[in-house]
C-alpha positions in Angstrom: -19.6 31.3 0.0 -17.4 31.0 3.0 -18.9 29.4 6.1 -18.1 29.9 9.7 -19.7 28.9 13.0 -20.4 31.1 16.0 -18.4 28.9 18.2 -15.4 29.1 16.0 -15.7 32.9 15.8 -16.0 33.4 19.5 -13.0 31.2 20.2 -10.9 32.1 17.2 -7.7 32.8 19.2 -8.1 30.0 21.8 -5.9 26.9 22.0 -8.4 24.4 23.2 -8.6 20.8 24.1 -8.7 18.5 21.1 -12.1 17.3 20.1 -10.9 14.2 18.2 -13.3 11.3 18.1 -12.2 8.3 20.1 -12.2 6.7 23.5 -9.3 8.6 25.0 -6.7 11.2 24.0 -3.8 13.2 25.3 -2.9 16.7 24.2 -0.2 19.3 24.7 -0.1 22.9 23.6 2.8 25.4 23.7 4.2 28.6 22.2 7.8 28.8 21.2 9.9 31.9 21.1 9.2 32.6 17.4 5.4 33.0 18.0 4.5 29.5 16.7 1.7 27.8 18.5 2.2 24.1 18.7 -0.6 21.6 19.6 0.0 17.9 19.7 -1.7 14.8 21.0 -3.0 11.3 20.4 -6.5 10.2 19.5 -7.8 6.7 19.4 -9.1 5.5 16.1 -12.3 3.4 15.8 -10.2 0.2 15.4 -8.6 0.9 18.8 -5.2 2.0 17.4 -3.7 5.4 18.3 -2.8 8.1 15.9 -0.6 11.1 16.7 -1.2 14.6 15.4 0.8 17.8 15.5 -0.6 21.2 14.7 1.7 24.3 14.3 0.2 27.8 13.8 2.4 30.8 13.0 0.2 33.8 12.7 -2.8 32.6 10.7 -1.0 29.8 9.0 -1.6 26.2 10.2 0.4 23.1 9.3 -1.2 19.8 10.4 0.5 16.4 10.4 -1.2 13.1 11.2 0.6 9.8 11.6 -0.4 7.0 11.2 -3.3 8.2 9.0 -6.4 6.5 7.8 -9.2 8.4 5.9 -11.8 6.8 8.2 -10.1 8.1 11.4 -12.7 10.8 12.1 -10.1 13.4 13.4 -11.5 16.8 14.5 -9.3 19.8 14.5 -9.2 21.7 17.8 -10.6 25.2 18.0 -8.0 27.9 17.3 -6.6 25.8 14.4 -9.6 25.4 12.2 -9.8 26.8 8.7 -11.9 29.9 7.9 -13.5 28.1 5.0 -13.7 24.5 3.6 -10.2 23.5 2.5 -10.2 21.0 -0.4 -6.7 19.8 -1.3 -4.8 16.9 -2.8 -2.2 15.5 -0.4 0.4 12.8 -0.6 1.0 10.2 2.0 4.5 9.6 3.4 6.0 6.5 5.0 8.1 6.7 8.1 11.8 6.0 7.5 12.8 3.0 9.6 16.2 4.6 10.2 14.6 7.8 11.5 15.4 9.9 8.4 13.2 12.0 6.1 9.8 10.2 5.5 9.3 8.5 2.1 6.8 9.6 -0.5 4.1 7.0 -0.7 2.4 5.8 -3.9 -1.0 6.7 -2.5 -2.6 10.2 -2.8 -5.8 11.5 -1.2 -8.1 14.5 -1.8 -8.7 15.7 1.7 -11.2 18.2 3.2 -11.1 20.2 6.4 -14.2 22.1 7.4 -14.6 25.2 9.5 -16.2 23.1 12.3 -13.0 21.1 12.5 -14.1 17.9 10.6 -11.2 16.3 8.9 -11.9 13.7 6.2 -11.3 12.6 2.6 -13.4 13.4 -0.5 -11.9 10.7 -2.8 -10.4 7.3 -2.3 -6.7 6.5 -2.7 -5.2 5.9 -6.0 -2.5 3.2 -6.0 0.4 2.9 -8.3 -0.2 -0.1 -10.5 2.0 -2.4 -12.5 1.1 -3.9 -15.9 -0.6 -6.8 -14.2 -0.9 -6.3 -10.5 -1.8 -3.4 -8.2 0.7 -2.8 -5.4 -0.7 -0.3 -2.9 1.7 0.9 -0.3 1.4 2.7 3.0 -2.2 2.0 4.0 -2.6 2.6 7.7 1.0 3.6 8.2 1.1 6.9 6.4 1.9 10.4 7.5 0.0 13.2 5.8 0.6 17.0 6.0 -1.9 19.7 5.1 -1.8 23.5 5.4 -4.5 26.2 5.7 -5.0 29.4 7.5 -7.2 30.2 10.5 -8.7 33.2 12.3 -6.6 35.2 14.8 -8.9 38.1 15.5 -12.6 38.3 16.5 -15.2 40.9 17.1 -18.9 40.8 17.9 -21.7 43.1 18.8 -25.3 44.2 18.3 -27.0 46.5 15.8 -30.4 48.3 16.1 -32.9 47.1 13.5 -35.7 49.4 14.9 -37.9 46.4 15.5 -39.3 47.3 18.9 -35.7 47.8 20.0 -34.8 44.2 19.2 -31.2 43.9 18.4 -29.5 42.1 15.6 -26.1 40.4 16.1 -22.9 40.4 14.2 -19.9 38.2 14.6 -16.6 38.7 12.8 -13.5 36.6 12.5 -10.3 37.6 10.7 -7.3 35.7 9.5 -4.8 37.6 7.4 -6.7 39.6 4.8 -9.8 37.4 5.1 -12.9 38.2 7.1 -15.8 35.9 7.8 -19.0 37.5 9.1 -22.3 36.2 10.5 -25.3 38.5 10.8 -28.6 37.5 12.3 -31.8 38.8 13.6 -34.9 37.1 15.0 -37.3 39.8 13.7 -36.3 42.7 11.4 -38.5 45.1 9.3 -36.0 44.9 6.4 -38.2 46.7 3.9 -39.0 49.5 6.3 -35.4 50.0 7.3 -34.1 49.9 3.8 -36.4 52.7 2.6 -37.2 54.8 5.6 -34.0 54.5 7.6 -31.2 53.9 5.1 -28.6 54.7 7.7 -26.1 51.9 8.4 -27.2 49.1 10.7 -23.7 49.2 12.2 -20.2 50.0 11.1 -17.6 47.3 10.7 -14.6 47.9 13.0 -11.5 49.1 11.3 -9.2 46.3 10.2 -12.2 44.1 9.4 -13.6 46.3 6.6 -13.8 45.0 2.9 -11.5 46.4 0.3 -14.4 46.7 -2.2 -18.2 46.9 -1.8 -19.7 43.5 -1.1 -23.4 42.8 -1.8 -25.0 39.5 -1.0 -28.5 38.0 -1.4 -30.0 36.8 1.8 -33.0 34.5 2.4 -35.2 35.6 5.3 -38.3 33.8 6.8 -41.5 35.8 7.5 -42.2 36.0 11.2 -44.7 37.8 13.4 -43.7 41.0 15.3 -42.9 38.9 18.4 -40.6 36.7 16.4 -42.8 33.7 16.2 -43.2 31.8 12.9 -45.9 32.7 10.5 -48.0 30.0 8.9 -46.1 28.2 6.1 -42.8 29.9 7.0 -42.7 31.9 3.8 -39.2 32.8 2.5 -38.2 36.1 1.0 -35.0 37.3 -0.6 -33.4 40.7 0.1 -29.8 42.1 -0.1 -27.2 43.4 2.3 -24.4 45.7 1.3 -21.0 46.3 3.1 -19.0 49.3 1.9 -15.2 49.8 2.2 -16.1 52.4 4.9 -17.6 49.6 6.9 -21.2 50.6 6.5 -23.6 47.7 6.6 -27.0 48.5 5.0 -30.1 46.8 3.7 -30.6 47.4 0.0 -34.1 48.6 -1.1 -36.0 45.5 -2.3 -39.4 46.2 -3.9 -40.2 42.5 -3.9 -40.6 42.8 -0.1 -43.6 45.2 -0.3 -46.1 44.2 2.2 -43.8 41.8 4.0 -43.7 42.5 7.8 -40.9 41.1 9.8 -38.1 38.7 8.7 -35.9 36.4 10.7 -32.6 35.6 9.2 -29.1 34.4 9.8 -26.4 34.4 7.0 -22.7 34.2 6.6 -20.5 36.2 4.3 -16.8 36.6 3.5 -14.6 39.3 2.1 -11.0 40.5 1.8 -9.6 43.5 3.5 -7.0 43.9 0.8 -7.1 42.9 -2.9 -4.4 40.5 -3.8 -2.0 41.2 -6.7 -2.6 37.7 -7.9 -6.3 38.4 -8.8 -5.1 40.1 -12.0 -3.3 36.9 -13.1 -6.4 34.8 -12.6 -8.5 37.3 -14.5 -5.9 37.0 -17.3 -6.6 33.3 -17.3 -10.3 33.9 -17.8 -9.4 35.7 -21.1 -6.8 33.4 -22.4 -7.7 29.9 -21.2 -11.5 30.0 -21.9 -12.2 29.3 -18.2 -15.4 31.3 -18.2 -17.3 28.3 -19.6 -16.6 26.2 -16.5 -15.7 28.6 -13.7 -18.7 30.8 -13.6 -18.0 32.1 -10.1 -14.6 33.5 -11.2 -14.0 37.2 -11.8 -16.3 38.7 -9.2 -14.5 41.5 -7.4 -16.5 41.0 -4.2 -15.8 37.3 -3.9 -12.6 36.4 -2.1 -9.9 34.6 -4.1 -10.0 31.7 -1.6 -13.7 31.1 -2.6 -13.0 30.9 -6.4 -13.3 27.4 -7.6 -10.0 25.5 -7.7 -8.1 28.3 -5.9 -6.3 28.2 -2.6 -4.4 31.1 -1.0 -2.4 31.9 2.0 -3.6 34.3 4.7 -2.2 37.2 2.7 -4.3 36.4 -0.3 -1.5 35.2 -2.4 -2.4 32.2 -4.6 -0.6 29.0 -3.4 -2.8 26.3 -4.9 -4.6 25.8 -8.2 -6.6 22.7 -9.1 -8.1 22.7 -12.6 -8.0 18.9 -13.1 -10.3 17.9 -15.9 -12.4 21.1 -16.0 -12.1 21.4 -19.8 -9.2 24.0 -19.9 -8.3 25.1 -23.4 -5.8 27.4 -25.0 -2.7 29.0 -23.4 -1.9 30.1 -19.9 -1.2 33.8 -19.9 2.3 35.3 -19.8 1.5 36.7 -16.4 1.2 33.3 -14.9 4.8 33.4 -13.9 3.8 36.3 -11.5 2.2 33.9 -9.1 5.4 33.9 -7.1 3.8 32.2 -4.0 2.3 29.3 -6.1 3.2 25.9 -4.7 0.8 23.5 -6.4 -0.6 23.6 -9.9 -2.9 20.8 -11.0 -3.9 21.0 -14.7 -4.1 17.3 -15.3 -6.8 15.0 -16.6 -9.5 13.3 -14.6 -12.4 11.5 -16.2 -13.0 10.4 -19.8 -15.2 13.3 -20.7 -13.5 16.2 -19.1 -9.9 16.3 -20.4 -8.1 19.6 -20.4 -6.7 20.9 -23.7 -3.9 23.3 -22.7 -1.6 23.9 -25.7 1.1 26.1 -24.2 2.7 27.4 -21.1 4.5 30.6 -20.5 8.2 30.4 -21.4 9.3 31.7 -18.0 7.6 29.2 -15.8 10.9 28.7 -14.1 10.2 32.0 -12.3 7.8 30.2 -10.0 10.5 29.7 -7.4 8.2 28.2 -4.7 6.4 25.7 -7.0 6.4 22.2 -5.5 3.8 20.3 -7.6 3.1 20.7 -11.3 0.7 18.3 -13.0 0.1 18.8 -16.7 -0.9 15.3 -17.5 -2.9 14.5 -20.7 -2.7 18.1 -22.1 -1.6 18.4 -25.7 1.3 20.7 -24.9 3.7 20.2 -27.8 7.2 21.4 -26.8 10.7 20.3 -26.0 11.6 19.4 -22.4 12.6 22.8 -20.9 16.1 22.8 -19.5 15.3 26.0 -17.7 13.0 24.1 -15.3 16.1 23.0 -13.6 15.8 26.3 -11.7 12.6 25.1 -10.0 14.7 24.1 -7.0 11.6 23.5 -4.7 9.8 21.3 -7.3 8.9 17.9 -5.7 6.4 16.4 -8.2 6.3 16.8 -12.0 3.7 14.9 -14.0 3.9 15.2 -17.8 2.1 11.9 -18.5 0.3 11.9 -21.9 1.6 15.3 -23.0 3.5 15.9 -26.2 6.7 17.0 -24.6 9.5 15.6 -26.7 13.2 15.5 -27.3 16.1 14.6 -25.0 15.8 14.7 -21.3 17.7 17.7 -20.1 20.8 16.7 -18.1 20.4 20.0 -16.4 17.4 18.6 -14.5 19.9 17.0 -12.3 19.8 20.3 -10.4 16.2 19.5 -9.3 17.4 18.7 -5.8 14.0 18.6 -4.3 12.3 16.4 -7.0 10.7 13.3 -5.5 8.4 12.1 -8.3 8.7 12.4 -12.1 6.1 10.9 -14.5 7.0 10.8 -18.2 4.7 8.0 -19.3 3.4 8.3 -22.9 5.6 11.3 -23.7 8.0 11.8 -26.6 11.2 11.1 -24.7 14.1 10.5 -27.1 17.8 10.0 -26.9 19.2 8.3 -23.8 18.7 8.4 -20.0 21.0 11.2 -18.6 23.7 9.7 -16.4 23.8 13.0 -14.6 20.5 12.4 -13.0 22.3 10.2 -10.5 22.9 13.5 -8.7 19.1 13.9 -7.8 19.4 13.3 -4.1 15.6 13.1 -3.3 14.2 11.3 -6.4 11.9 8.5 -5.2 9.7 7.7 -8.2 10.6 7.8 -11.9 8.1 6.5 -14.6 9.0 6.6 -18.3 7.5 5.1 -21.5 8.5 6.1 -25.0 9.4 4.2 -28.1 11.9 6.9 -29.0 14.1 6.3 -26.0 17.2 4.1 -26.5 20.7 3.5 -25.2 21.7 1.7 -22.1 20.6 1.9 -18.5 23.0 4.3 -16.7 25.3 2.4 -14.3 25.7 5.7 -12.4 22.1 5.7 -11.3 23.0 3.4 -8.4 23.9 6.7 -6.7 20.3 7.7 -6.4 20.0 7.3 -2.6 16.3 7.5 -2.2 14.9 6.0 -5.4 12.0 3.7 -4.5 10.0 3.2 -7.7 11.7 2.9 -11.2 9.3 2.0 -14.1 10.8 2.2 -17.6 9.0 0.2 -20.2 8.0 0.2 -23.9 11.2 1.8 -24.9 14.2 0.9 -27.1 16.6 0.7 -24.2 19.0 -2.2 -24.7 22.1 -3.6 -23.2 22.7 -5.4 -19.9 21.2 -4.9 -16.5 23.7 -2.7 -14.5 25.4 -4.9 -11.9 25.9 -1.9 -9.7 22.2 -1.2 -9.2 22.4 -3.6 -6.3 23.7 -0.6 -4.4 20.3 1.2 -4.7 19.6 0.8 -1.0 15.9 1.7 -1.0 14.6 0.4 -4.3 11.2 -1.3 -3.9 9.6 -1.4 -7.3 11.6 -2.0 -10.5 9.9 -2.4 -13.9 12.1 -2.7 -17.0 10.1 -4.1 -20.0 12.3 -3.0 -22.9 14.9 -4.6 -25.2 17.4 -5.5 -22.5 19.8 -8.4 -23.0 22.5 -10.3 -21.1 22.1 -12.3 -17.9 20.4 -11.7 -14.6 23.0 -10.2 -12.3 23.6 -12.5 -9.3 24.7 -9.3 -7.4 21.1 -8.2 -7.3 20.4 -10.7 -4.6 21.5 -8.1 -2.1 18.7 -5.7 -2.9 17.2 -6.1 0.5 14.2 -3.8 0.1 13.1 -5.0 -3.4 9.4 -6.0 -3.3 8.4 -5.9 -7.0 10.6 -6.8 -9.9 9.3 -7.0 -13.5 11.9 -7.8 -16.2 9.4 -9.5 -18.5 9.4 -9.3 -22.3 13.1 -8.4 -22.8 15.9 -10.5 -24.4 17.5 -11.7 -21.2 19.3 -15.0 -21.3 21.3 -17.3 -19.0 20.3 -19.0 -15.8 18.2 -18.0 -12.8 20.6 -16.7 -10.1 20.6 -18.8 -6.9 21.6 -15.7 -5.0 18.2 -14.2 -5.6 16.9 -16.5 -2.8 18.2 -13.7 -0.5 15.6 -11.2 -1.7 13.7 -11.5 1.5 11.1 -8.8 0.8 10.4 -9.8 -2.8 6.6 -10.2 -3.4 6.3 -10.2 -7.2 8.7 -11.4 -9.8 7.9 -11.3 -13.6 10.5 -12.8 -15.9 8.2 -14.2 -18.7 9.0 -13.8 -22.4 12.8 -13.9 -22.2 15.4 -16.5 -23.3 16.3 -17.8 -19.8 17.7 -21.3 -19.6 18.7 -23.8 -16.9 17.0 -25.2 -13.9 14.6 -23.8 -11.4 16.7 -22.9 -8.3 15.7 -25.1 -5.3 16.7 -22.5 -2.8 14.1 -20.0 -4.2 11.9 -21.8 -1.6 13.4 -19.2 0.8 11.5 -16.4 -0.9 9.1 -16.3 1.9 7.2 -13.2 0.9 6.8 -14.2 -2.8 3.2 -14.0 -3.9 3.6 -13.9 -7.7 6.2 -15.7 -9.9 6.0 -15.8 -13.7 8.7 -17.6 -15.7 6.6 -18.6 -18.7 7.8 -18.5 -22.3 11.5 -19.1 -21.6 13.7 -22.2 -22.2 13.9 -23.5 -18.6 14.3 -27.2 -18.1 14.7 -29.8 -15.4 12.2 -30.9 -12.7 9.7 -28.9 -10.7 11.4 -28.5 -7.2 9.4 -30.3 -4.6 10.9 -27.9 -2.1 8.9 -25.1 -3.5 5.9 -26.6 -1.7 7.0 -24.7 1.4 6.5 -21.2 -0.1 3.9 -19.9 2.4 2.6 -16.9 0.5 2.7 -18.0 -3.2 -0.6 -17.1 -4.9 0.3 -17.0 -8.6 2.8 -19.3 -10.4 3.2 -19.4 -14.2 5.8 -21.8 -15.5 4.1 -22.4 -18.9 5.8 -22.7 -22.3 9.2 -24.0 -21.1 11.0 -27.3 -21.4 10.3 -28.6 -17.9 10.1 -32.3 -17.4 9.3 -34.8 -14.7 6.2 -35.3 -12.6 4.0 -32.9 -10.5 5.4 -32.7 -6.9 3.0 -34.1 -4.4 4.5 -31.6 -1.9 2.9 -28.7 -3.8 -0.3 -29.7 -2.1 1.0 -27.6 0.8 0.8 -24.3 -1.2 -2.2 -23.3 0.8 -2.4 -19.8 -0.7 -2.0 -20.8 -4.3 -4.8 -19.4 -6.5 -3.4 -19.6 -10.1 -1.1 -22.3 -11.5 0.0 -22.4 -15.1 2.2 -25.4 -16.2 0.9 -25.9 -19.8 3.1 -26.4 -22.8 6.0 -28.3 -21.1 7.2 -31.9 -21.1 5.7 -33.0 -17.8 4.6 -36.6 -17.3 3.1 -38.9 -14.7 -0.2 -39.0 -12.9 -2.3 -36.1 -11.7 -1.6 -36.0 -7.9 -4.6 -37.1 -5.8 -3.5 -35.0 -2.9 -3.7 -31.7 -4.8 -7.2 -31.7 -3.6 -5.8 -29.8 -0.6 -5.1 -26.7 -2.8 -8.1 -25.1 -1.2 -7.6 -21.6 -2.7 -6.9 -22.7 -6.3 -9.0 -20.9 -8.9 -7.2 -21.6 -12.2 -5.2 -24.8 -13.1 -3.7 -25.2 -16.5 -1.8 -28.4 -17.3 -2.5 -28.6 -21.1 0.0 -29.7 -23.7 2.1 -32.1 -21.5 2.2 -35.9 -21.3 0.1 -36.6 -18.2 -1.6 -40.0 -18.2 -3.9 -42.0 -16.0 -7.3 -41.2 -14.6 -8.9 -37.9 -13.6 -8.6 -37.8 -9.8 -12.0 -38.1 -8.2 -10.6 -36.4 -5.1 -10.3 -33.1 -7.0 -14.0 -32.5 -6.3 -12.7 -30.9 -3.1 -11.3 -27.9 -5.1 -14.3 -25.8 -4.2 -12.9 -22.5 -5.5 -11.8 -23.9 -8.9 -13.1 -21.7 -11.8 -11.0 -22.9 -14.8 -9.5 -26.3 -15.5 -7.3 -26.9 -18.6 -6.1 -30.5 -19.2 -6.1 -30.5 -23.0 -3.6 -32.4 -25.1 -2.4 -35.0 -22.7 -2.9 -38.8 -22.6 -5.5 -39.0 -19.9 -7.9 -42.0 -20.0 -11.0 -43.3 -18.3 -14.3 -41.6 -17.6 -15.5 -38.3 -16.3 -15.8 -38.4 -12.4 -19.5 -37.8 -11.4 -18.2 -36.3 -8.2 -16.8 -33.3 -10.1 -20.4 -32.0 -10.2 -19.6 -30.5 -6.8 -17.3 -28.0 -8.4 -20.0 -25.4 -8.4 -17.7 -22.4 -9.2 -16.3 -24.1 -12.3 -16.8 -22.0 -15.4 -14.6 -23.7 -18.0 -13.4 -27.3 -18.4 -11.1 -28.1 -21.3 -10.4 -31.8 -21.7 -9.9 -32.0 -25.5 -7.1 -34.1 -27.0 -7.0 -36.9 -24.5 -8.2 -40.6 -24.5 -11.2 -40.1 -22.3 -14.2 -42.4 -22.8 -17.8 -42.9 -21.7 -20.2 -40.0 -21.6 -21.0 -36.9 -19.5 -22.3 -37.9 -16.0 -25.9 -36.8 -15.5 -24.8 -35.1 -12.2 -22.7 -32.6 -14.3 -26.0 -31.0 -15.3 -26.0 -29.4 -11.8 -22.9 -27.3 -12.5 -24.8 -24.0 -12.9 -21.8 -21.8 -13.6 -20.2 -23.9 -16.4 -20.0 -21.9 -19.6 -17.3 -23.9 -21.6 -17.0 -27.7 -21.8 -14.6 -29.0 -24.5 -14.5 -32.8 -24.8 -13.4 -33.0 -28.5 -10.8 -35.4 -29.8 -11.3 -38.1 -27.1 -12.5 -41.7 -27.3 -16.1 -41.3 -26.2 -18.1 -44.3 -27.4 -21.5 -42.8 -26.8 -23.1 -39.6 -28.0 -22.9 -36.6 -25.6 -26.0 -35.1 -24.2 -27.5 -32.5 -26.5 -27.9 -30.2 -23.5 -24.1 -29.6 -23.6 -24.0 -28.5 -27.2 -24.3 -24.7 -26.4 -21.4 -25.0 -23.9 -19.1 -26.8 -26.3 -16.6 -24.5 -28.2 -18.0 -24.0 -31.6 -14.7 -24.7 -33.3 -14.6 -28.1 -31.6 -18.2 -29.3 -32.2 -17.2 -31.2 -35.4 -15.1 -33.5 -33.2 -17.9 -34.8 -31.0 -21.3 -36.5 -31.6 -24.3 -35.0 -29.8 -27.3 -37.3 -29.2 -29.8 -35.4 -31.3 -27.5 -35.1 -34.4 
């Protein structure tokens, strides 16, 4: 049921001072020549930073923009701009263009709520775009969000005579477009007497506020004495109120109230002054999509469309928003669905493991929805070719077909989707090749595709996509070289291409100044690592594992100052580990395993203060384990297995207080186990098998409470190992050691 507050109704047409939470604020309000009311200002967030807001109201319609935005801000919408009912919408965040152009679509989306009392907040947390191995959220704290709703522009209030010792009841009405919110109250009313003895209307709703159909609602009243004071126990009773299209407001005879004296009540109710033509379409959906099992409040003629679950309208009652994500939809959408000519967002996707939708078909003329901006059909079993006719959806910004059974070649005609910003084709039946014509999509920012049926090369022409920011194409049969000309993609930030690509890494890509995440792993790429890539100043993540790359590790990659993740494992790289890489200030994950690297471990790498994971196993490294690596204070995983390291285990490594996994298997290490390593209290696994270690396990190691795996097999221990360690020794290696009780 729609809710309003008396304060909102009484001031429905006022433009008032902002009520945003914070220490200080500034506001400005104005009306331009077109009748648009503008209200802007700044409110101070709890963390002390300022956020700007702009509100524009044309008639009943309100557009709100906040920047920068955080869901914990606590912004309160000023009176005169507040919605008539709770607004529950999915919104996308946008990032400011540093050059002052159109804002960029962020990878984070929110489900936001705005309440009639002005409270503005979020109802679900952000969902970040994720790579195969690392989440990369963008825009937190710097986003701009935009929402729309409608508000009241007319108000009426008055009294009605309830014949209770001449005590008056009160009514308050607010109207926005075709919607009316009403509040009726009385401190003491003889409801039963009035309904039977005096069935005349309590009052008549003013013209312009009257409902299009008879509205009846149940009301809960509390028994009171004749003077309005509470009775003992505050007994509650239910009665009904009816409002007719003529405006008559009457109590409905309620036999259950026999013997009840006076009731105090206050309730809110909503109705429409005109029945929307879109109501028929939604009623068709009840018949064809089996919605009646999940949307029990649908289909009531006296309930406004805006109050139907999952439905949003504009002030004229036209449906603009549908959200049936994960409600258990089944069957086909009706042919009349294309009549929703004002529809801008349609969410039919999947949310949650137990509530997947099962839509099997859409109307063939969906392209008639000329105003559609967002279409989410993800994880529905719709089995159909990609429709070329959708190229006529010129306002479409986001299309999500993930996990559907859409199949066939991608229509080159979709190049006409000039407004499209995001396209998700993950786990679809995409076949053929990537259309070169799509280079003409001027606003495409995010493109995601996986399909084993897709082949051919990467289109060189796509360098002309001026706003492309995220390109993720993996698990396909795409082959051939990396397009050299893609270095002209001026705004590309995330590029994931795990396919069947071959050829070398283009040196020209070193000019991709905005690239932050590059994943070319598990292709067939060959050749050396380009020295020119040291100029990728924004690069944070680089995956190149599982290729056929050769040559040396470029010394000048030390200049990749933002790099956090670097994976070069399972290639044919050779040469020494560059000591200069010890100056990379943000490196957290480094995997150089399974190559042909030689030489010793650089002592300078002890300066990698942020390093958490280091994989160097399965190479040809030699020398001693550096004593000063004790300074790697953030290190959690260290793997040096299958090399030729020799000498003693460094006692100083007891200072690696965050270490959780240590792999030193299959080297030529000698000597005993350092008792001081018992201080490694976070250590969960130690693999020392295949060395020349001797002695026995120090008694102090019994204090390592988190240790789950201890592999000491294939060493030169001359004494039996304590039986207490047997449960922690890998079962497949227990034949290689002697426990003291065996």
